[in-house]
C-alpha positions in Angstrom: 0.0 0.0 0.0 1.3 3.5 -0.8 2.1 5.5 2.3 -0.3 8.4 2.9 2.1 10.5 5.0 3.2 13.8 3.6 6.3 14.1 5.8 9.6 13.2 4.1 13.0 12.7 5.6 15.1 15.8 5.2 12.1 17.9 4.2 11.2 19.3 7.7 12.4 22.8 6.8 11.5 22.7 3.0 8.6 25.0 2.0 5.7 23.2 0.3 4.3 26.1 -1.7 7.1 26.4 -4.2 6.7 27.0 -7.9 7.7 23.5 -8.9 5.3 21.9 -6.4 2.5 24.2 -7.6 3.1 23.0 -11.2 3.1 19.4 -10.1 0.0 19.9 -8.0 -1.7 21.7 -11.0 -0.9 18.8 -13.2 -2.4 16.4 -10.8 -5.5 18.6 -10.6 -5.8 18.5 -14.3 -6.4 14.7 -14.3 -10.1 14.9 -13.5 -10.5 17.8 -15.9 -9.0 15.7 -18.7 -11.3 12.8 -17.8 -14.3 15.1 -17.9 -13.3 16.6 -21.3 -12.7 13.2 -22.8 -16.0 11.9 -21.4 -17.9 14.8 -23.0 -16.0 14.4 -26.3 -14.3 17.8 -26.2 -11.3 16.8 -28.2 -9.9 20.2 -28.9 -10.1 21.3 -25.2 -8.7 17.9 -24.2 -5.6 18.4 -26.4 -5.1 21.9 -25.1 -5.2 20.8 -21.5 -3.0 17.8 -22.3 -0.4 20.2 -23.8 -0.5 22.3 -20.6 0.0 19.2 -18.5 2.9 18.1 -20.5 4.5 21.5 -20.4 4.1 21.6 -16.6 5.9 18.3 -16.5 8.8 19.7 -18.4 8.9 22.9 -16.3 8.6 21.7 -12.7 11.8 19.8 -12.7 13.7 22.6 -14.5 12.4 25.1 -12.0 13.3 22.9 -9.0 16.9 22.8 -10.3 17.1 26.5 -11.1 15.5 27.7 -7.9 17.1 25.0 -5.7 13.6 24.2 -4.6 13.8 20.4 -4.9 12.7 18.2 -2.1 11.6 14.6 -1.5 8.0 15.9 -1.1 8.3 17.7 -4.4 9.8 14.7 -6.2 7.1 12.5 -4.9 4.3 14.9 -5.8 5.8 15.1 -9.3 5.7 11.3 -9.5 2.1 11.1 -8.4 1.1 13.6 -11.0 3.1 11.8 -13.7 1.5 8.4 -12.8 -2.0 9.8 -12.6 -1.6 11.4 -16.0 0.1 8.4 -17.7 -2.6 5.9 -16.4 -5.6 8.1 -17.2 -4.6 9.4 -20.6 -4.9 6.0 -22.4 -8.5 5.7 -21.2 -9.3 9.2 -22.3 -7.8 8.6 -25.7 -9.9 5.5 -26.0 -13.0 7.5 -25.4 -12.0 10.1 -28.0 -10.2 8.1 -30.6 -11.2 4.4 -30.2 -10.2 3.4 -33.7 -6.7 4.8 -33.1 -6.4 2.9 -29.8 -7.4 -0.4 -31.4 -4.9 0.1 -34.2 -2.1 0.9 -31.6 -3.3 -1.5 -28.9 -0.1 -3.4 -28.5 2.0 -0.2 -28.0 -0.6 1.5 -25.8 -0.8 -1.7 -23.6 3.0 -1.8 -23.3 3.2 1.8 -22.3 0.5 1.5 -19.6 2.1 -1.7 -18.2 5.6 0.0 -18.2 4.2 2.9 -16.1 2.3 0.7 -13.7 4.8 -2.1 -13.0 7.6 0.0 -11.6 5.2 2.0 -9.5 3.7 -1.2 -8.1 7.1 -2.8 -7.5 8.4 0.3 -5.6 5.2 0.7 -3.6 5.4 -3.0 -2.5 9.1 -2.6 -1.5 9.2 0.9 0.0 5.6 1.8 0.7 5.4 4.7 -1.8 5.7 5.3 -5.5 9.2 5.8 -7.0 10.4 9.3 -7.7 13.7 8.6 -9.4 13.3 11.1 -12.3 16.1 9.3 -14.2 17.7 10.7 -17.3 16.0 7.9 -19.3 12.6 8.9 -17.8 13.1 12.5 -18.9 14.0 11.4 -22.4 11.0 9.0 -22.6 8.7 11.7 -21.4 9.8 14.1 -24.1 9.5 11.4 -26.8 6.1 10.2 -25.5 4.7 13.7 -25.3 5.9 14.6 -28.8 5.1 11.2 -30.4 1.7 11.0 -28.8 0.6 14.5 -29.8 1.8 13.8 -33.4 -0.2 10.6 -33.5 -3.3 12.3 -32.1 -3.0 15.0 -34.7 -3.1 12.5 -37.5 0.7 12.3 -38.0 2.8 9.2 -38.5 3.0 6.5 -35.8 6.7 5.8 -35.8 7.4 8.6 -33.3 5.0 7.1 -30.9 6.5 3.6 -31.4 10.0 5.0 -30.7 8.6 6.6 -27.5 7.0 3.3 -26.4 10.4 1.6 -26.8 12.0 4.4 -24.6 9.3 3.8 -22.0 10.0 0.1 -21.9 13.7 0.8 -21.4 12.9 3.3 -18.7 10.6 0.8 -16.9 13.3 -1.9 -16.9 15.8 0.6 -15.4 13.4 1.7 -12.7 12.6 -1.8 -11.7 16.3 -2.5 -11.5 16.9 0.6 -9.4 14.2 -0.4 -6.9 15.7 -3.9 -6.7 19.1 -2.5 -6.0 18.4 0.3 -3.5 18.2 -0.8 0.2 15.8 2.1 1.0 13.7 4.6 -0.9 15.6 7.4 -2.6 14.4 10.4 -4.7 16.1 11.8 -7.8 18.3 8.9 -8.9 19.7 9.8 -12.3 20.5 6.3 -13.6 21.0 2.7 -12.7 24.7 3.4 -12.3 24.0 6.0 -9.7 21.7 3.5 -7.9 24.6 1.0 -7.8 26.9 3.6 -6.3 24.3 4.5 -3.7 23.8 0.9 -2.7 27.6 0.3 -2.4 27.9 3.4 -0.2 25.0 2.1 2.0 26.6 -1.3 2.4 30.0 0.3 3.2 28.4 2.4 5.9 27.0 -0.6 7.8 
């Protein structure tokens, strides 16, 4: 079960109402809005809100680094927003473009599974969703946002297929990171960094 506590180690003095956290919280709040727009078949409004959500995903991490406003709470809030978006958007696209989803069912299913499995694995081991924000996750996010929007706009499918492959690689890396780390960590750039963290933890024992 995912932990419900909002207190995070090392975050006691960190402010919660920062620009990155507000962007992540806004993206999380957009999830029911996107669901409502898709249910009422407002395709244009849906795409506009989806673009806003994707832009907020790109901006919150950048702002956290620029403003030195990163925290474990912010990283976890960002992950919750990402997971909510990634798990709800396929359903919304199914409501709006069912023929497209049927045509790309294999790739869509792989993407949904690759977002769900690492989150479930980390929640079982650590009691909360992962918030690694790896380099591969950032690349996969850019590719998926671009490829998905191109596909929805009637463009070629190869960009979406490439993005799906990146998401599969990202998922494998995140599962490996969770398996290696002895305790939950936020902002782990890569599997190699996780290996170094695990080595340091063993050496400190």
